[in-house]
Backbone as CSV, one residue per row, in Angstrom:
resi,resn,N_x,N_y,N_z,CA_x,CA_y,CA_z,C_x,C_y,C_z
1,MET,14.861,-20.560,3.709,13.112,-20.679,4.156,12.545,-19.328,4.265
2,VAL,11.342,-19.063,3.719,10.779,-17.772,3.856,10.262,-17.376,5.297
3,ALA,10.553,-16.278,5.656,10.200,-15.835,6.965,8.579,-15.458,6.874
4,THR,8.317,-15.908,8.013,6.811,-15.564,8.399,6.566,-14.039,8.664
5,ILE,5.411,-13.430,8.601,5.224,-11.948,8.753,5.495,-11.752,10.303
6,ALA,5.336,-12.619,11.164,5.654,-12.507,12.628,7.199,-12.214,12.834
7,ASP,7.976,-13.309,12.052,9.301,-13.129,12.269,9.790,-11.945,11.541
8,THR,9.451,-11.517,10.509,9.645,-10.237,10.022,9.719,-9.201,10.855
9,PHE,8.466,-9.005,11.396,8.281,-7.718,12.414,9.299,-7.960,13.523
10,ARG,9.511,-9.207,13.928,10.390,-9.357,15.226,11.931,-9.243,14.868
11,ARG,12.334,-9.337,13.676,13.571,-9.252,13.429,13.806,-7.773,13.354
12,ALA,12.951,-7.195,12.848,12.897,-5.427,12.514,13.049,-4.894,13.875
13,ALA,12.190,-5.296,14.819,12.329,-4.804,16.125,13.597,-5.036,16.957
14,GLN,13.885,-6.198,16.664,15.408,-6.282,17.389,16.435,-5.686,16.945
15,ALA,16.294,-5.279,15.502,17.401,-4.293,14.826,16.913,-3.011,14.871
16,ARG,16.096,-2.427,15.833,15.649,-1.348,15.856,15.310,-0.545,14.806
17,ARG,14.389,-1.307,14.086,14.269,-0.573,12.912,12.317,-0.654,12.486
18,THR,11.969,0.239,12.002,10.450,0.102,11.582,10.600,-0.587,10.270
19,ALA,9.923,-1.574,10.181,9.633,-2.670,9.002,9.538,-1.732,7.877
20,LEU,9.973,-2.052,6.721,9.632,-1.175,5.381,8.736,-1.947,4.426
21,ILE,7.662,-1.648,4.041,6.692,-2.462,3.315,6.166,-1.777,2.037
22,PRO,7.189,-1.933,0.867,6.713,-1.164,-0.124,5.649,-2.070,-0.990
23,TYR,4.585,-1.033,-1.774,3.790,-1.889,-2.421,4.169,-1.686,-3.904
24,VAL,3.922,-3.012,-4.874,4.440,-2.772,-6.236,3.260,-3.269,-6.962
25,THR,2.718,-2.697,-7.699,1.541,-3.171,-8.674,2.399,-4.265,-9.500
26,VAL,1.789,-5.421,-9.674,2.367,-6.508,-10.608,2.103,-5.944,-12.189
27,GLY,3.287,-6.055,-12.575,3.322,-5.629,-14.104,3.498,-4.287,-14.722
28,PHE,4.020,-3.479,-13.492,4.022,-1.856,-13.761,5.574,-1.820,-13.014
29,PRO,6.310,-0.982,-13.850,5.903,-0.265,-15.030,6.103,-0.946,-16.522
30,GLU,6.403,-2.297,-16.452,6.686,-3.101,-17.688,6.209,-4.456,-17.254
31,LEU,5.611,-5.022,-18.376,5.084,-6.485,-17.993,5.807,-7.400,-17.267
32,ASN,7.046,-7.565,-17.466,7.935,-8.951,-16.653,8.862,-8.114,-15.798
33,CYS,8.634,-6.908,-15.233,9.640,-6.284,-14.461,9.556,-6.891,-12.991
34,THR,8.495,-7.485,-12.632,8.170,-7.440,-10.956,9.161,-8.343,-10.504
35,PRO,9.585,-9.490,-10.804,10.394,-10.239,-10.241,11.849,-9.428,-9.839
36,GLY,12.312,-8.974,-10.696,13.840,-8.278,-10.462,13.389,-7.235,-9.694
37,LEU,12.235,-6.482,-9.911,11.938,-5.415,-8.883,11.876,-5.492,-7.405
38,ILE,11.195,-6.934,-7.470,11.117,-7.218,-5.945,12.533,-7.623,-5.305
39,ALA,13.265,-8.401,-6.173,14.492,-8.490,-5.507,15.410,-7.389,-5.172
40,THR,15.397,-6.425,-6.177,16.055,-5.357,-5.840,15.742,-4.439,-4.422
41,LEU,14.155,-4.447,-4.288,13.709,-3.620,-3.208,14.031,-4.597,-1.713
42,ALA,13.990,-5.777,-1.956,14.558,-6.640,-0.861,15.978,-6.247,-0.572
43,ALA,17.044,-6.221,-1.779,18.400,-6.376,-1.425,18.832,-5.075,-0.853
44,TYR,17.825,-3.897,-0.805,18.341,-2.453,-0.637,17.222,-1.902,0.698
45,GLY,16.685,-2.860,1.398,15.836,-2.358,2.526,14.537,-2.926,2.796
46,ALA,13.633,-3.314,1.790,12.492,-3.857,1.910,12.409,-5.091,2.953
47,ASP,11.540,-5.089,3.944,11.334,-6.073,4.958,10.279,-7.395,4.594
48,LEU,9.288,-6.552,3.842,8.100,-7.439,3.299,7.536,-6.640,2.229
49,ILE,7.001,-7.217,1.146,6.618,-6.534,-0.020,5.005,-7.048,-0.322
50,GLU,4.120,-5.954,-0.667,2.985,-6.062,-0.865,2.816,-6.121,-2.479
51,LEU,2.410,-7.168,-2.992,2.133,-7.396,-4.514,0.778,-6.826,-4.859
52,GLY,0.565,-5.780,-5.463,-0.765,-5.413,-5.896,-1.389,-6.174,-7.121
53,VAL,-2.525,-6.402,-7.029,-3.306,-7.267,-8.044,-3.997,-6.369,-8.967
54,PRO,-3.754,-5.863,-10.057,-4.272,-4.902,-10.764,-5.896,-4.995,-10.950
55,PHE,-6.622,-4.020,-10.596,-8.038,-4.389,-10.812,-8.677,-3.069,-11.280
56,SER,-9.966,-3.237,-12.151,-10.446,-2.167,-12.830,-11.313,-1.280,-12.060
57,ASP,-11.516,-1.464,-10.861,-12.381,-0.622,-10.000,-11.834,-0.567,-8.582
58,PRO,-10.730,-0.081,-8.521,-9.901,-0.154,-7.021,-10.407,1.055,-6.131
59,THR,-11.366,0.823,-5.287,-12.201,2.007,-4.630,-11.409,2.457,-3.649
60,ALA,-10.270,1.847,-2.978,-9.447,2.306,-2.088,-8.242,3.183,-2.301
61,ASP,-8.026,3.123,-4.087,-6.682,3.667,-4.439,-7.032,5.053,-5.143
62,GLY,-5.937,5.880,-4.807,-5.787,7.140,-5.526,-5.479,6.953,-6.887
63,PRO,-5.161,8.333,-7.844,-4.875,8.333,-9.034,-3.414,7.557,-9.339
64,VAL,-2.509,7.593,-8.561,-1.196,6.986,-8.796,-1.549,5.465,-9.127
65,ILE,-1.958,4.805,-8.051,-2.091,3.370,-8.049,-3.102,3.006,-9.068
66,GLN,-4.026,3.778,-9.235,-5.052,3.364,-10.327,-4.399,3.360,-11.417
67,HIS,-3.706,4.526,-11.870,-2.784,4.575,-13.082,-1.857,3.244,-13.338
68,SER,-1.137,2.986,-12.363,-0.376,1.700,-12.487,-1.030,0.398,-12.592
69,GLY,-2.365,0.412,-12.256,-2.944,-0.743,-12.235,-3.816,-0.829,-13.827
70,GLN,-3.930,0.282,-14.311,-4.565,0.391,-15.804,-3.327,-0.051,-16.950
71,VAL,-2.168,0.571,-16.292,-1.136,0.097,-17.351,-0.708,-1.296,-17.037
72,ALA,-1.098,-2.134,-16.067,-0.645,-3.361,-15.966,-1.855,-4.258,-16.506
73,LEU,-3.235,-3.662,-16.513,-4.071,-4.418,-17.121,-4.137,-4.312,-18.741
74,ARG,-3.635,-3.246,-19.159,-3.377,-3.070,-20.473,-2.478,-3.919,-21.232
75,ALA,-1.391,-4.252,-20.611,-0.403,-5.257,-20.772,-0.822,-6.729,-20.665
76,GLY,-2.084,-6.862,-20.080,-2.452,-8.096,-19.996,-2.203,-8.908,-18.672
77,VAL,-2.003,-8.333,-17.485,-1.644,-8.745,-16.374,-3.076,-9.496,-15.534
78,THR,-3.114,-10.523,-15.163,-4.171,-11.172,-14.299,-3.522,-11.700,-12.999
79,LEU,-4.645,-12.442,-12.405,-4.371,-13.025,-11.172,-3.463,-14.162,-11.452
80,GLU,-3.252,-14.945,-12.474,-2.227,-15.789,-12.911,-0.960,-15.318,-12.875
81,HIS,-0.769,-14.170,-13.683,0.309,-13.453,-13.926,0.804,-13.177,-12.415
82,CYS,-0.028,-12.524,-11.679,0.534,-12.287,-10.189,1.089,-13.360,-9.406
83,LEU,0.432,-14.513,-9.711,1.101,-15.723,-9.016,2.404,-16.079,-9.497
84,ALA,2.348,-16.093,-10.796,3.698,-16.348,-11.494,4.837,-15.571,-11.140
85,ALA,4.509,-14.275,-11.120,5.320,-13.222,-10.496,6.048,-13.581,-9.303
86,ALA,5.124,-13.919,-8.298,5.367,-14.031,-7.265,6.359,-15.329,-6.962
87,ALA,5.958,-16.483,-7.479,6.759,-17.741,-7.717,8.021,-17.343,-8.271
88,ALA,8.326,-16.776,-9.314,9.672,-16.232,-10.003,10.352,-15.507,-9.002
89,SER,9.635,-14.534,-8.287,10.260,-13.803,-7.324,11.056,-14.340,-5.988
90,ARG,10.098,-15.598,-5.684,10.407,-16.548,-4.576,11.966,-17.107,-4.986
91,LYS,12.315,-17.255,-6.257,13.852,-17.970,-6.420,14.811,-16.747,-6.385
92,LEU,14.270,-15.643,-6.264,15.433,-14.650,-6.161,15.722,-14.007,-4.828
93,THR,14.728,-14.123,-3.707,14.593,-13.519,-2.592,13.597,-14.273,-1.727
94,ASP,14.063,-14.216,-0.322,13.162,-14.848,0.742,12.340,-13.841,1.364
95,VAL,12.062,-12.669,0.851,11.233,-11.812,1.720,9.998,-12.115,1.612
96,PRO,9.214,-11.841,2.579,7.912,-12.396,2.465,7.029,-11.478,1.661
97,LEU,6.189,-12.167,0.910,5.169,-11.483,-0.016,3.776,-11.723,0.398
98,VAL,3.074,-10.577,0.197,1.796,-10.544,0.506,0.757,-9.936,-0.469
99,LEU,-0.164,-10.748,-1.173,-1.059,-10.293,-2.419,-1.916,-9.525,-1.526
100,MET,-2.247,-8.185,-2.282,-3.074,-7.236,-2.148,-3.952,-7.125,-3.350
101,GLY,-5.107,-7.502,-3.083,-6.090,-7.258,-4.065,-7.534,-7.111,-3.820
102,TYR,-8.201,-6.790,-4.701,-9.666,-6.867,-4.203,-10.527,-7.892,-4.336
103,TYR,-11.446,-8.110,-3.714,-12.316,-9.571,-3.597,-12.713,-9.946,-4.813
104,ASN,-13.158,-9.324,-5.787,-13.711,-9.958,-6.809,-12.881,-10.761,-7.623
105,PRO,-11.699,-10.246,-8.024,-10.857,-11.426,-8.708,-10.501,-12.592,-7.999
106,PHE,-10.598,-12.438,-6.594,-9.984,-13.710,-5.673,-11.190,-14.591,-5.779
107,LEU,-12.499,-13.944,-5.714,-13.779,-14.848,-5.828,-13.789,-15.601,-7.032
108,GLN,-13.684,-14.884,-8.159,-13.843,-15.494,-9.533,-12.598,-16.663,-9.601
109,PHE,-11.600,-16.335,-9.245,-10.526,-17.320,-9.198,-10.758,-18.597,-8.695
110,GLY,-11.551,-18.382,-7.556,-11.965,-19.549,-6.556,-10.898,-19.589,-5.284
111,TRP,-11.573,-19.763,-4.275,-10.729,-19.536,-3.118,-9.750,-20.740,-2.846
112,ASP,-10.414,-21.793,-3.095,-9.599,-22.945,-2.587,-8.068,-23.102,-3.561
113,ARG,-8.726,-22.937,-4.810,-7.579,-22.612,-5.909,-6.454,-21.528,-5.566
114,LEU,-6.898,-20.320,-5.054,-6.166,-19.301,-4.847,-5.184,-19.614,-3.710
115,MET,-5.812,-20.199,-2.655,-5.058,-20.339,-1.443,-3.966,-21.537,-1.773
116,SER,-4.158,-22.582,-2.249,-3.502,-23.417,-2.899,-2.252,-22.899,-3.797
117,ARG,-2.443,-22.030,-4.565,-1.573,-21.674,-5.713,-0.701,-20.519,-5.050
118,ALA,-1.233,-19.689,-4.088,-0.435,-18.694,-3.558,0.291,-19.238,-2.339
119,ALA,0.125,-20.446,-1.536,0.980,-20.997,-0.900,2.096,-21.854,-1.687
120,ALA,1.925,-22.227,-2.942,2.772,-22.773,-3.557,3.742,-21.948,-4.276
121,ALA,3.238,-20.759,-4.322,4.285,-19.537,-4.895,5.006,-18.891,-4.105
122,GLY,4.850,-19.161,-2.699,5.609,-18.642,-1.559,5.132,-17.417,-1.087
123,VAL,3.780,-17.133,-1.280,3.134,-15.796,-0.618,2.727,-16.311,0.631
124,VAL,2.843,-15.290,1.666,2.650,-15.639,3.078,1.354,-15.026,3.509
125,GLY,0.417,-14.364,2.727,-0.629,-13.725,3.107,-1.308,-12.889,2.152
126,PHE,-2.587,-12.193,2.680,-3.369,-11.613,1.761,-3.833,-10.114,2.611
127,ILE,-4.051,-9.152,1.601,-4.595,-7.705,2.034,-5.721,-7.519,1.150
128,VAL,-7.277,-7.627,1.543,-8.108,-7.659,0.974,-8.995,-6.167,1.080
129,PRO,-8.672,-5.063,0.585,-9.390,-3.747,1.079,-10.843,-3.647,1.162
130,ASP,-11.584,-4.458,0.260,-12.989,-4.328,0.459,-13.671,-5.645,1.093
131,LEU,-12.785,-6.265,1.679,-13.393,-7.560,2.441,-13.596,-7.154,4.003
132,PRO,-14.589,-6.700,4.611,-14.451,-6.421,5.909,-14.250,-7.724,6.800
133,PRO,-14.098,-7.434,8.082,-13.679,-8.915,8.679,-15.116,-9.546,9.201
134,GLU,-16.023,-9.006,9.103,-17.470,-9.588,9.484,-17.855,-10.672,8.332
135,GLU,-17.460,-10.095,6.823,-17.720,-11.168,5.834,-16.509,-11.929,5.368
136,GLY,-15.299,-11.992,6.147,-14.211,-12.498,5.638,-13.696,-13.742,6.513
137,VAL,-14.603,-14.401,7.106,-14.413,-15.513,8.065,-14.084,-16.744,7.279
138,GLU,-14.882,-16.693,6.317,-14.417,-18.052,5.506,-13.171,-18.091,4.690
139,PHE,-12.803,-17.014,4.245,-11.626,-16.596,3.409,-10.586,-16.860,4.300
140,SER,-10.763,-16.244,5.519,-9.638,-16.121,6.493,-9.470,-17.669,6.955
141,GLU,-10.435,-18.612,7.068,-10.159,-19.934,7.479,-9.556,-20.609,6.538
142,GLN,-10.096,-20.477,5.031,-9.427,-21.188,4.177,-7.768,-20.727,3.926
143,ALA,-7.686,-19.327,4.244,-6.065,-18.986,4.220,-5.358,-19.581,5.257
144,ALA,-5.709,-19.561,6.596,-5.258,-20.425,7.673,-4.772,-21.478,7.353
145,ALA,-5.780,-22.458,6.549,-5.518,-23.838,6.329,-4.408,-24.072,5.592
146,LYS,-3.857,-23.087,4.753,-2.854,-23.296,4.067,-1.582,-22.461,4.615
147,GLY,-1.813,-21.991,5.873,-0.605,-21.298,6.335,-0.637,-20.074,6.207
148,LEU,-1.628,-19.478,5.579,-1.504,-18.145,4.999,-2.364,-17.066,6.181
149,ASP,-1.728,-16.108,6.234,-2.222,-14.695,7.090,-3.393,-13.809,6.250
150,VAL,-4.215,-13.205,6.841,-5.149,-12.364,6.249,-5.128,-11.256,6.915
151,VAL,-4.850,-10.186,6.496,-4.723,-8.804,7.118,-5.891,-7.936,6.856
152,PHE,-6.521,-7.473,8.025,-7.599,-6.666,7.611,-7.002,-4.962,8.069
153,MET,-8.144,-4.089,7.712,-7.656,-2.775,7.804,-8.447,-2.031,8.758
154,ALA,-7.922,-1.082,9.458,-8.324,-0.139,10.584,-8.333,1.241,10.120
155,ALA,-9.412,2.018,10.292,-9.280,3.222,9.685,-9.636,4.396,10.829
156,PRO,-9.297,5.450,10.453,-9.423,6.663,11.682,-10.931,6.691,11.862
157,THR,-11.821,6.321,10.936,-13.326,6.379,11.279,-13.862,5.181,11.867
158,SER,-12.864,4.215,12.106,-13.499,3.017,12.759,-13.627,3.126,14.263
159,SER,-14.985,2.600,14.742,-15.271,2.683,15.898,-14.540,1.669,16.693
160,ASP,-14.484,1.742,18.345,-13.834,0.940,18.949,-14.334,-0.413,18.798
161,GLN,-15.658,-0.658,18.541,-16.087,-2.178,18.308,-15.440,-2.657,16.834
162,ARG,-15.335,-2.084,16.009,-14.872,-2.294,14.732,-13.422,-2.692,15.101
163,LEU,-12.656,-1.655,15.801,-11.138,-1.920,16.020,-10.902,-3.328,16.604
164,ASN,-11.764,-3.599,17.698,-11.745,-4.749,18.403,-11.771,-5.886,17.385
165,LEU,-12.736,-5.989,16.408,-13.086,-6.872,15.680,-11.829,-7.039,14.552
166,VAL,-11.356,-6.004,14.030,-10.140,-5.924,13.252,-9.050,-6.618,13.869
167,GLY,-8.878,-6.343,15.173,-7.612,-6.563,16.160,-7.822,-8.285,16.334
168,ARG,-9.031,-8.851,16.205,-9.056,-10.050,16.881,-9.046,-10.919,15.409
169,LYS,-9.504,-10.571,14.287,-9.639,-11.187,12.971,-8.419,-11.183,12.230
170,SER,-7.463,-10.367,12.421,-6.249,-10.084,11.612,-5.217,-11.182,11.959
171,ARG,-4.266,-11.336,10.904,-3.404,-12.620,11.210,-2.180,-11.867,10.709
172,GLY,-1.059,-11.810,11.352,0.276,-11.250,10.918,0.440,-9.849,11.131
173,PHE,-0.474,-8.990,11.011,-0.290,-7.403,11.316,-1.945,-6.722,11.294
174,VAL,-2.046,-5.834,11.598,-2.986,-4.750,11.284,-2.637,-3.632,10.448
175,TYR,-3.273,-3.488,9.453,-2.861,-2.443,8.543,-3.897,-1.258,9.008
176,CYS,-3.037,-0.104,9.329,-3.691,1.162,9.948,-3.595,2.205,8.615
177,VAL,-4.850,2.469,8.197,-5.026,3.520,7.214,-4.663,4.759,7.758
178,THR,-4.032,5.561,7.401,-3.416,6.898,7.919,-4.433,8.125,7.693
179,VAL,-5.273,7.971,6.581,-6.089,9.116,6.209,-7.544,8.787,6.320
180,LYS,-8.409,9.777,5.968,-9.892,9.471,5.718,-10.090,9.773,4.060
181,GLY,-9.542,8.905,3.424,-9.489,9.011,1.856,-8.701,7.649,1.303
182,VAL,-8.343,7.954,0.052,-7.751,7.004,-0.755,-6.244,6.835,-0.635
183,THR,-5.658,6.212,-1.360,-3.975,6.061,-1.464,-3.688,7.434,-2.057
184,GLY,-2.402,7.681,-1.910,-1.823,8.855,-2.528,-0.696,9.531,-1.540
185,GLN,0.153,10.241,-2.279,1.230,11.091,-1.565,0.607,12.288,-0.872
186,ARG,1.103,12.465,0.397,1.087,13.734,1.306,2.037,14.227,1.633
187,ARG,1.827,15.547,1.712,3.216,16.313,2.067,3.331,16.107,3.791
188,GLU,2.277,16.196,4.578,2.455,16.016,5.818,1.150,14.846,6.366
189,LEU,1.607,14.059,7.353,0.768,13.229,8.087,-0.237,13.853,8.835
190,SER,-1.545,13.498,9.134,-2.585,14.156,10.104,-2.037,14.053,11.511
191,PRO,-2.179,15.276,12.160,-1.829,15.255,13.518,-2.645,14.350,14.430
192,GLU,-3.884,13.905,13.751,-4.712,13.285,14.678,-3.996,11.551,14.601
193,LEU,-3.176,11.371,13.911,-2.676,10.147,13.608,-2.037,9.344,14.946
194,PRO,-1.283,9.982,15.603,-0.948,9.442,16.932,-2.021,8.863,17.827
195,ALA,-3.005,9.510,17.918,-4.210,9.156,18.773,-5.052,7.978,18.300
196,PHE,-5.178,8.139,16.783,-5.897,6.754,16.332,-4.953,5.606,16.415
197,LEU,-3.553,5.683,16.454,-2.811,4.595,16.406,-2.676,3.870,17.785
198,ALA,-2.684,4.860,18.700,-2.699,4.324,20.194,-4.020,3.837,20.321
199,ARG,-5.184,4.283,19.820,-6.636,3.351,19.883,-6.405,1.925,19.556
200,VAL,-5.858,1.830,18.151,-5.739,0.585,17.690,-4.901,-0.239,18.647
201,ARG,-3.835,0.169,19.260,-2.727,-0.725,20.232,-3.872,-1.333,21.456
202,CYS,-4.938,-0.521,21.572,-5.645,-0.987,22.864,-6.191,-2.410,22.510
203,PHE,-6.528,-2.770,21.213,-7.341,-3.907,20.643,-6.517,-4.915,20.218
204,THR,-5.143,-4.850,20.073,-4.408,-6.025,19.507,-3.012,-6.136,20.064
205,LYS,-2.558,-7.121,20.067,-0.956,-7.428,20.272,-0.201,-7.654,19.159
206,LEU,-0.935,-7.723,17.927,-0.358,-7.921,16.658,0.426,-6.624,16.322
207,PRO,1.633,-6.820,15.523,2.273,-5.667,14.905,1.234,-4.560,14.353
208,LEU,1.722,-3.309,14.078,0.847,-2.403,13.349,1.704,-1.936,12.233
209,ALA,1.213,-1.631,11.059,1.906,-1.185,9.800,1.024,-0.014,9.455
210,ALA,1.477,1.156,9.236,0.617,2.368,8.749,0.857,2.396,7.399
211,GLY,-0.187,3.019,6.559,-0.198,3.010,5.038,-1.049,4.163,4.578
212,PHE,-1.111,4.469,3.387,-1.787,5.678,2.732,-1.124,6.965,3.027
213,GLY,-0.534,7.530,2.027,0.070,9.038,2.202,1.540,8.798,2.688
214,ILE,2.171,7.784,3.240,3.629,7.873,3.630,4.473,7.518,2.221
215,SER,5.304,8.845,2.195,5.959,9.031,1.209,7.439,9.382,1.200
216,SER,7.746,9.318,2.543,9.451,9.907,2.605,9.863,9.204,3.692
217,ALA,11.361,9.387,3.835,11.827,9.029,4.919,11.624,9.675,6.266
218,GLY,11.257,10.877,6.000,10.714,11.573,7.404,9.501,11.049,7.613
219,HIS,8.359,10.693,6.916,7.102,10.098,7.240,7.629,8.725,8.034
220,VAL,8.292,7.882,7.411,8.770,6.740,8.018,9.121,6.714,9.326
221,GLN,10.113,7.853,9.559,10.378,8.198,10.931,9.467,8.504,11.707
222,GLU,8.502,9.154,11.334,7.591,9.871,12.265,6.445,8.761,12.611
223,VAL,6.059,7.838,11.538,5.241,6.938,12.066,5.765,5.573,12.858
224,GLY,7.175,5.566,12.620,7.926,4.725,13.350,8.049,4.907,14.909
225,ARG,7.450,6.089,15.255,7.452,6.249,16.838,6.229,5.438,17.456
226,TYR,5.082,5.156,16.541,4.041,4.596,16.881,3.888,3.216,16.518
227,VAL,4.187,2.781,15.354,3.914,1.562,14.622,5.208,0.709,14.350
228,ASP,4.883,-0.365,13.849,6.032,-1.409,13.682,6.475,-1.544,12.261
229,GLY,5.556,-0.893,11.331,5.852,-1.169,9.771,5.474,0.108,9.117
230,ALA,6.040,0.560,8.058,5.211,1.784,7.298,5.307,1.134,5.714
231,VAL,3.927,1.131,5.189,3.662,0.908,3.765,3.937,2.237,2.939
232,VAL,4.712,1.863,1.885,4.755,2.951,0.861,4.337,2.382,-0.505
233,GLY,3.392,3.017,-1.164,2.979,2.699,-2.434,3.132,3.561,-3.361
234,SER,2.134,4.662,-3.287,1.957,5.671,-4.273,3.294,6.229,-4.679
235,ALA,4.175,6.763,-3.713,5.407,7.522,-4.096,6.392,6.648,-4.693
236,LEU,6.496,5.352,-4.404,7.094,4.120,-5.289,6.686,4.271,-6.656
237,MET,5.454,3.907,-6.702,4.791,3.798,-8.252,5.054,5.021,-8.966
238,ALA,4.886,6.128,-8.440,5.186,7.551,-9.063,6.543,7.718,-9.541
239,ALA,7.307,7.441,-8.611,8.932,7.310,-9.097,9.213,6.283,-10.081
240,LEU,8.692,5.206,-10.276,9.086,4.117,-11.528,8.060,4.472,-12.608
241,ASP,7.213,5.321,-12.602,6.417,5.465,-13.871,7.209,6.314,-14.996
242,GLY,7.510,5.422,-16.030,7.792,5.683,-17.265,9.126,5.262,-17.340
243,THR,9.668,4.557,-16.290,11.060,3.871,-16.461,11.057,2.509,-16.947
244,THR,12.305,2.095,-17.536,12.229,0.755,-18.206,13.738,0.166,-17.798
245,GLY,13.599,-1.012,-17.866,14.958,-1.998,-17.730,15.782,-1.493,-16.628
246,ASP,16.840,-1.488,-16.675,17.854,-1.246,-15.605,17.632,0.118,-14.873
247,VAL,17.083,1.187,-15.442,16.667,2.286,-15.017,15.688,2.047,-13.838
248,THR,14.770,1.125,-13.988,13.721,0.704,-13.019,14.219,0.280,-11.766
249,LEU,15.200,-0.601,-12.035,15.870,-1.136,-10.816,16.756,-0.105,-10.220
250,GLU,17.354,0.829,-10.870,18.129,1.698,-10.145,17.484,2.787,-9.423
251,VAL,16.242,3.015,-9.908,15.330,4.233,-9.162,14.826,3.260,-8.027
252,ALA,14.338,1.988,-7.966,13.753,1.551,-6.943,14.832,1.215,-5.666
253,ALA,16.143,0.939,-6.271,16.879,0.969,-5.148,17.222,2.046,-4.438
254,SER,17.469,3.195,-5.232,17.809,4.709,-4.653,16.436,4.967,-3.740
255,PHE,15.296,4.652,-4.239,14.239,5.143,-3.375,14.144,4.190,-1.977
256,ILE,14.152,3.083,-2.184,14.167,2.169,-0.817,15.154,2.546,0.220
257,GLY,16.403,2.720,-0.691,17.447,2.950,0.095,17.407,4.241,1.006
258,GLU,16.666,5.321,0.412,16.457,6.549,0.982,15.454,6.533,2.051
259,LEU,14.303,5.715,1.996,13.488,5.243,2.870,13.899,4.621,3.933
260,SER,14.814,3.667,3.921,15.817,3.167,4.902,16.289,3.740,6.010
261,LYS,16.859,5.099,5.774,17.342,6.133,6.646,16.264,6.581,7.623
262,GLY,15.177,6.607,7.365,13.886,6.982,8.241,13.705,5.882,8.923
263,ALA,14.006,4.369,8.716,13.440,3.434,9.401,14.241,3.160,10.537
264,VAL,15.448,3.526,10.758,16.251,3.425,11.901,15.458,4.323,13.032
265,ARG,15.512,3.419,14.316,14.762,4.117,15.322,15.978,4.355,16.464
266,SER,16.042,5.597,16.995,16.991,6.066,18.124,16.304,5.675,19.401
267,ASP,15.193,5.430,19.575,14.414,5.257,20.569,13.653,3.937,20.657
268,PRO,13.377,3.414,21.545,12.426,2.222,21.467,10.807,2.587,21.056
269,LEU,10.308,1.797,20.427,9.045,2.041,19.983,8.039,2.547,20.931
270,GLY,7.254,3.460,20.765,6.577,4.104,21.799,7.037,5.311,22.690
271,ALA,8.499,5.255,22.588,8.974,6.223,23.576,8.560,7.634,23.020
272,SER,8.542,8.712,23.944,8.070,10.067,23.712,9.217,10.864,23.471
């Protein structure tokens, strides 16, 4: 049975681990590699996996994710392909899968059709970077009717009023954007990050996951002092770029295995 997002974070906390959430662009680095890649990531330490739906105008993404999306689009990846990849992956692993994509492809596909197909494919939720909570009410209601969570994003620039809204409308967890900018690898995390994450904590009892710029085991260990999960996308996509076949899986296993070293907590969450 596929674990819910809530169950996944609960198990990670019980194991004194920061939940690892790798992001994978469907169809990258090769068209049909995604199910095997997901199974490998799950086997070597991923707790939850974001399935990136390629889009031609990814406004929240930096050059690495944009490149991975362009490669996938040129290979012919569509939302249909993403749902098929999720369904194929579900036969290989029970790790929770969340579709991360922009609003336009979801709207064009049709919400009711999308929710039904996603639930049937074993997807447990959605992250839609360009869908604000004020405009996501109907989308969230239709998702909830199919047992799917919708995760909204909190940013360092968000007002307390916005953080309160994000905290109330999110289901599963709150995605905390760590930087004022797009996705991409960073050498160091912002010194303002702990204060921002503490602010988000004031407005929700849901688990928090930090993403954008998290690139190493050290970063995972650092953010794990303040949040329940760490999202890693650009660093993984950069590592996989240009790989093929078994090499792709070997690189993915090594990458997530290394990140796992930073996921082990020596102190309870929030301890100084």
